[in-house]
N, C-alpha and C positions, 0 to 999 in steps of 0.2 A: 574837478568838479563836487560838490557836497553831493551826498547820500539825501537830495531832496526824495521825497517819493513824490510826491507830482511837477515833476524835474517839469513841465511844459505846462505850461497852463494860457489854456487863450481862454478870453472872458470878455463874451458879449462883445463878439468882434461881430460890425458890420461893414461892407463895402460895398458899392454900389457909382458905378460911369455912366455918363452922361449928366444933360441938365431939361428937367423940363419934363416933353411928353418925351420923351428920347430917357430918360432916364429910370435907368435897370437896377433891380438892388439883386445884386451876387450874393453878397455876405447879407442874410439876417438877424445876425443875433449868434454867433460861434463859442457855446461852451463845449469845457471839455478840456480834462490835464491827461501826460501820456507819464505815468514813471521811467524813470533810468533804465537804461537800458532793454529795452521793450519795443520788438517788431510792432508799430501799428500803422495798420490802412488805413486808408479816407475812400471809402466808397462808392460808386455812383456813377448814374448814366452824363454825360457828356451833359453839361451846362447845368447842373448839381451845382458846383461851387470850388471844387474840389481842389484847381489848380492856384485858383486865384487860393484862395485859404493856403496854399503852400508853398510860395511867393509871399507872402505876409508873411508866413514863420522863417521866412529865409531870406527878410528886409529884404526885397527885391520889388518890393508895395506894400506903401504904409496904409493901413484900415483908415478908414472913415472915423471911428470911432469904437471905444472896447481897449481891449490892451490882450499883446501877449509878454509875457516874459520867459526868460530859459534860463532854471536854477536859480531864480532872484531876481532875474536884473531885467529888468523891462525897456523893451528895445523901442517903446515912441522915447525914452530917455535922456537916447543915446543921441549925437548928435554924429555928421553926415559920414568926418575920421574917426568913429566910434566903431562905428556901425559895423563901416570895410575892416576893420580889427574884428574885429566879433564876426564878420562872416566870416574874415582867412583865420580866424582860433581856433571855432566851432564848429562850423558849416563845410560838406559833402555835399557837393548838388553829381545829380543821377536824372539825364534824360533823357525820354527815346530818342527826338536824334543826337550819336556819340560826339559830335561837337571834337573831333582831335585835332589835328596839327598835322596836316598830310607831310610836311615833311622830317616829320618827325621818328624813329621808329620806338615802338610798342614802349623801352626800358624807361628813353628822354621825355612821351606826352605825358605817363606817368610819374618821371621823376618833375615834369611840373608843379605839379602839385607837394611835392615832398617842400621844397623851397616857397614853400607858403608858410611852414611850420615853423614852433620851435624844439617838436613833439614825434619828429613824422616814423612810421615804421621803417624797416629796415625791406629793402627795398627788394632784392635775390628772395628771403621772405616771400615777400608778399608774391610777386611775381612765380614764385610757387603753390600757393594760394590757389591764383587764380590760375594757375594752369596753360599759362604764357610765358617759362621760363624759358621754353622752346628754340617760343617764338616773338624774343627778346625784342631781337633784331634788322626787322622786321617791317614796314610802311604802314598803316593802314590802309592804306591800298589796297596790301598784297594778301591781308583778312576778311574770314570770311565777318557779315553784319554779330554772330555777339561772341568771336575774338577780340568784332573795336569795344564789343560790347564791356566786356566783361576789366578791356585797354578802362573805358571811359570812365570803373567804378573804382577801379585802381590806383587814378587817377584824385579821384573824391574819395577813397577813402587809407592811403597814401599822410597823409594829412589828422590820419588815428582824430579823425574829428569827433567831440561829443553828439552832435544830429548827422547822422546822415536820410538828406531829404530823396527819394527816389521821383522824377513820374513821368507815370507808363514808361515801364527802363523795358518792359517787351512787349512795347508794340507794334515795332518794326520787326518783331523775331516771327519764327516760329512753331509751328506747338512742340516741340522737342529742344530745340534750343533755347523756346524758354523757359523750360523747364530748370533746363543746365541754370539758367541765370538764376533763376529764382530757386535753387540750390546754393548758388555760391553768394547771395546778400544772408541765405540764413545760417550759409557759415563762417561768412565775415562778423555777424551779428553773436554769432556763436563763440565763438575766434576773439575778436575786437573786446567786444557787448559795449558797442555802437548804438545807439540809440538811435531807430531809424520807424523814415514817416513817410509811408508806401501809397498814391497816389492808382488807385486804378479802376478801370468802369468792372474786373474780374475778380464775377463771384468766389471763384474758383478759390482765389488764395488769401478771401477773411480764416481758409481755413490752417492756412500756415502763419498765421498771426498772432501776435500774442493778444489786440485789441484791438478791436472792429468798430471802425467811427464812419456810420447809413449815411450819406448826407444825399436830401436834396430838394433843392428849391430854393438852396443856402440856406437850409437849417439841419440841423442834427434833431435825425427820424430814429435814430436806435442809434446805443452803446451799448455797445458790446465785450466781453471779456472769457477770451476762447479757455476753457480748461481743459480742452484734449485737444491737442495741433496737433495739425497733422504733420507729416515729413514734405518741403517740395516735391519728392518728385514720386509721393503719392496723391499727389495729387491728378482734379480729371477735370476736363470741359473739352 
């Protein structure tokens, strides 16, 4: 990827669902940019449009108008086959639900992501980074929630994606495990240099990010560049 400062551009993106009286405008003209390698948080209450926006950035959903470009490539200009290839090569996804394959062990679940990449990370090195090396032969049912989320992060990051999209990745976890997962995502950002876009309603998480986009009612209310980041382990909520 090139060194485009405005690596990700969201330009006047609008999205609504339903028709007539039931029509609901979810995104009402989103505009912001994210620099290459940034850790960006999309922060807002439930219903603010943040997950819809993440899905459009990820090519899972389409905008009604406006466009998203990643390194100068407009997603709307891609046909379905090109978009599928794009998602495979450039994007990694981490969800609140881990979506692991139950009959594959930790290492095998991560290898599923590696098969999608032309340039995967070294799996054993990644397992050490994830703190999962000694658990690599366990099935998902033998893991804690935090270990399962680490595995799902591993599956997403092993592709070495340009952008890691995280949708409430700590939503199902307790306080201490949440902080461990946030520390892991922080480490991944620093070690591998991936751009990270994280959706959350947790106000505290913004303090560890480079860049926070505060959303409400489908528009950007605040666009904040964080000059003094706090380490994930020092967050409190």
